[in-house]
N, C-alpha and C positions, 0 to 999 in steps of 0.2 A: 748148745742151745739152752740147756737147763741152767748152766752157769750164767749165761747172759741174762736170762729171766730173773735169776736169783739176785743179780745186781741191780736190775731195773724194777723195783717193786711196784712202781706206777704202772708200767707196761703189763706186769703180771697180773695186777688187780683188774686192769682193763680187760685183759684176755678172759679172766674168770667171769667178769660181769657180762661180757658178750656171750660167753657159753651159756650162762644161766638165762639170759634174755632169750636166746635161741631155744632152749628147752621150754621156757614159758610160752613163747609164740607157737612152738610146735604143739604143745598141749592144748592151746586154744583152738588149733585147727583140727583136733581130733573130735568128731561129733559123738554124742551119746548114742548107744545102740537102741534099736527098736523104735527109733523116733520117725514119725511120719513127716517126710520132708514137705516144704512149702505150706505147712499148716500152722506154723508157729509165728505169730505176728508180734505179740508182746506178752510179757509175763504179767501175772496178776500181782506179784510183789515187784517193787519198782526197780527198773533196770539202773537208774541213776545212782541208787544206793550201792549196787554191787560194783559199779565201775570204780568208785573211790576206795573200795576195799579190795581191789585187785581182781575182782571177778567180772563176768559179763553175762548177765542173764538174757540179754538181747540176742546173743549168738551162743546157743547152747553148746557146751564142750565139757570135757572132763574137769576144766578149771573154772566152771561157772560160779562156784561159791566164793572163790577168792580166799583172802585171809580174814574175811569178816568174822567168822566164829572166833578165831584166835584174838582179834582185836577186841571183840566184845568181852571175852574172858579176861583179857589184860586190863580193861577198864574196871571190871568188877573187882579184881584182886588188887588193883592199884588203889581203889577206894577203900577196900577192906584193910589194906596195909597201913592206912592212915589212922586206924582205930586202935586203941590200946589193947584190945583182945588178941589181935594178930601180931603184936610186936615181938612176942617171945616164941612164935612158931618158927621152926627151922625153915630156911629158904628152900631146902630140898623138898620139904613136905608141902610148902606153898606151890612150888612148881608142879608137883604131882596133882594137887587139887586143881590147878589151872589147866592142866592137860585134860583131865577128866571133864571139866566144865566146857572146854573147847570141843571135846568130842560130843558132849550132850547137845550144845548149840548147833554143831555141824549136822547131827542126826535130825534135829528138828527142822533145820533149814532145808536139808536134803529131802526130808519127807514131804514138806510142803511144795517144794519145787517139783518133785516127781509127781505128785498128785495132780499138778496142773499140766503136765506134759501130754501132748497128743501122741500116744503110744499105740502100737499094733495091738488090736484086740485079741488076736490069737494067743499071744503070750503075755497078757497084761500083768499078772502077779509077778512072773519071773522078771519081766522088763522093769517093773517098779522096784523090786528088791535089788536087782543088779544095778540100775541107775542110781539108786540111793547109796549103794556101797561105793560106786565109782565116784560120785560127787563128794562123799566124805573123804575118801582116799585122796582125791584131787586137792581138797582143802588142806589136808595135812602135807601133801607133797609141795604145795606152794609155800606153806609155812617153813618147810625144811629148806626149800630153795632160798627164801628170804633170809633164814639164818646163815646159810652157807655164803650168801652174798655179803652179809654183815662181817663174816669171818674172813673171806677170801677176796671179795671184790670191792667195788666203789659204791657209795650211795647208801650204805647200811641196808636195813631191811625195807626201806621206802622204795628202792629202785623199781621193783616190779609194779608197785602201785603207781608210780610216776609213768611208767611205760603205758599202763592202762589209761591213765588220765590224759596223757598227751595224745594218745590215739583217739580217745573220745572227744577231746577238745578240737582236734583237726576235723573230725566228722561233723561236729556241731557248727564249726565255722564255715567249712567248705560246703556243707549242705545248702544253706541260704545263698552263698556266693554263686553256686553252680546252677541255682534254679533258673529255669528258662523264662519265668515270668518277670524277671528283673532286667532292667537295662544295664548296660555296662557302667554307666554313671552311678546308678544306685549301688551296684556291686562294689564299685571303687569306694563310695562313701561309707558303706557298711564296713568294708575292710579297714579303712582308715580309722573309723570309730572304735572298732574292736582293738586295733593296734594301739591307739591313744590310751584306752583304758588299761591295756596290758602293761604298757610302759609306766603308767601311773601307778599301778599296783606294785611294780618292781621298785620304784622310787620309794613308795610308802613303806614297803617291806624292808628296804635297805635302811631306812631311818629308824624303824622300830627294832630291827634285828641288830643293827650295829650301834644304835644309840644305847647308852648305858649310864646309870648313876654310879659313881665310884665312892664307896665309903672308905675314908682313910683308916688305915690299921697301923698301930704301933707294934713293931716286932722287937722282942728283947734280944734276939740273936742277929740283929742286922746293924751294920755300921751307919754312922751319921750321914754318910754320903747318899745312901739309898733309902734312908728312913722315910723321907717325904714321898717316895715313889711307890710305896706299898699301899695297896687298896683292895677292897672286895667289890668286884663289879656285879651289878644287877641290871639286866636288860630292861628296856622300856616295855617290851612284851615278852615276859619270861616264858610264856607257853609256846611262842612261835605260831606256826600254822597247823600244828598237830590237831587242835580241837576240831577243825574243819573235817579232817579225815576220820577221826574217831567218832565224831558226832553222827556220821552216816551209819557207822557200825551199831551205835546205840539206838539209832532210829529203827534199824532193822529188827532188833530184838522184839519189841512189842508187836510189830506188824506180823512177823513170823509166828509169834505165840498165839495172837488172835486167830490167824488162819489155821494154825495147828488144832486149836480147841474147836474151831468151827466145823472141822471135819467130823467131830464126835458129837457136837451139839449144834447141828445145822439150823435148828428152828430158833436159836437164841437171838432175839432182837437186839440185845445188848452187844453181842459179839459182832453182829452184822453192822450195827451203827459204829462201833469202834473201827472195824475194817474200812468202812466208807470214809471216816473222818480222820483216822490217824495216818495221814499220808501228806505229802507235799502238795496234793491236789485240793486239800481242804484247810481252812483257817486254823483248826485245832492242831493239825500236823505241823504246819509251818511254825505256829507258836511254840510247840514242843521242841521243834528243832532249834529255834532261837534260844530258848531257855537251856537246852543241852549245850549249845555252843558257849553260852555265857558261863555255865557251871564248869564245863571242862577247861575253860581258860584259867579258872582258879585251880583246879585239880592239877593240871600240868605245871602251872607256875610253882605250886608248893612242892611238886615232885622234882622239878629242875633246880629249884633253890630251896633246899630244906632248911628252914631257919633253926630247927632243933639241932640238926647235924652240924651246921656251920658254927653255931654257938658252942657246941661241944669241942669241935676242932680247935677253935680259937682258945678256949679256956685250957684245954690239955697242953696246948703248945706255949702257953703263957702270953699269947698276943691278945690285944684288946682294941676296941674302937674308942677313941678319946671321948671322954664325957659319959661313958656307959660302963658300968661294972660287968666283968665277965660272967657268963652264966645267964640267969634269968632276964636281966635287963637288956643284954645284947640280943637274946632270942626275941624279946618283945619288939625291939627296934627293927630286926630283920623281918619279923612277921608283919609288922606294920607297913614297911616298904614293899614287901612282896604283894601285900594286899592291894595297895594303891595302884601298883603297876599291872597286876593281874586284872584290876577293874578297868584300867585304860585299855589293855589288850582285849578284854572281853567285850567292851563297848565297840571297839574298832571292828572286830571280827563279826559281831552281831549285825552292825550297820552294813558292812560290806558284803558279807556272805549270807546273812539271814534275812533282813528286812526286805530286800528286793524280791524274794520269793513270794511275798503276799501279792505282788502284781501278776504272778503267773498262776494264781488259783483259777482253775477252770479252763486253763489254756495250756495243754501239754507242750506245744511247740514253743510258746513263749517261755515256759518253765525251763526248757533245755538251754536257752540263751541266758536266762537269769542265773543258772548254775555256773556259768563261766567265770564270774568273779571268784567264787570258791576254788574253781580249778586253777585260775591264775595265781591265787594266793599260795596254793600248795606247790605249784611248779616253781614259782620264785623262791619259796622257802627251801625247797629241795636243791635248787641250784646253789643257794648260799651255803647249804650244808656240804654239797659236793665240792665247792670251791675251797672251803675250809679243810676238808679232808685231803684234797690234792696238795694244798699248800703244806700241810703237816707232813705228808709223804715226801715232798720235795725237800723240805728242811732236813728230814731224817737222812735222806740220800746225801745231802751236802755234808752233814756231820760225819757220815760214814767215810766219805772220800777224804775228809780233813784228818780223821784219825789214822787213815792208811798212809797219808804223806808223812805224818809224824813218826 
């Protein structure tokens, strides 16, 4: 059995992913202790944010925080990594700083969540301390599961987030469809409308993800036969759908911080105003979310296609882009191309996943439906990543069999 699994790497990775999903779903079914049942209707910090970061504050469990703390810390250090001050810092030191930042964010989020929980009054202090420790430990356990899936399974660290999003999407879609107030014709019309938009997003994502600009490259160690086939590809949307997922983690940070400080300065009108307006239920919060989406489109574009690194690689290998000198001129060209396509991707994401939320201000039920485009973008982006990974594994198996025959 072990030998058979070793030969079939795709089956082995699928088995690991199924095991990790099982552990994740099992953890989501384990409730927090000392919680008063049937008294938790909604969290004061927004459930929709936690869903996209692998958690679920709507159904309290040991995994309610998800990987939001880790994602927020990753964004912070990805941004700092672009500055000259952090260029010479060893990667091991950066990883250590990132873990401490993740722990700090998890403690703040755990504290705010626990303070909102309806807990038994007899053991209130013990219940709060225990639940905060459980939530923080659960966040780190999910982070570890995501890393294990990236190493052993399929779908990289996005898999558990996608499981959560698919589950939330099905609940959001099936809720209106199963409502008794709708006729069968209305339900069918709503279902067909949602299906149409989902297919539309898949087509648009395919065009942006698979569409690319190919910059021709002259390679000094390549024969004339293949000289014209060498190029550097830059996707039309270099950031992909990642900004949608990470924007929610970024939105979480100020909301949790405002609520954290509000427990110590409860009379502060400024904090109360920020708490009321810095959410997707208010215009300021939606505006901030749109700006975050747009900004992260640039950050991830430059992380995925690093102009400085690409220019250095070309220069060291002796390769060059025709009409541009190796080094500074090549880097400037790449930076310009990445900027244009990051702008295109940022506008697309903001229009599709950001602007519709303005229509949901003041209407929570409508807001849930308006979050679906962002969910669809993430699901379709994940499916493309999954298909690429499976194709790579199948190609690897093919070459292994080929070498064995020889």
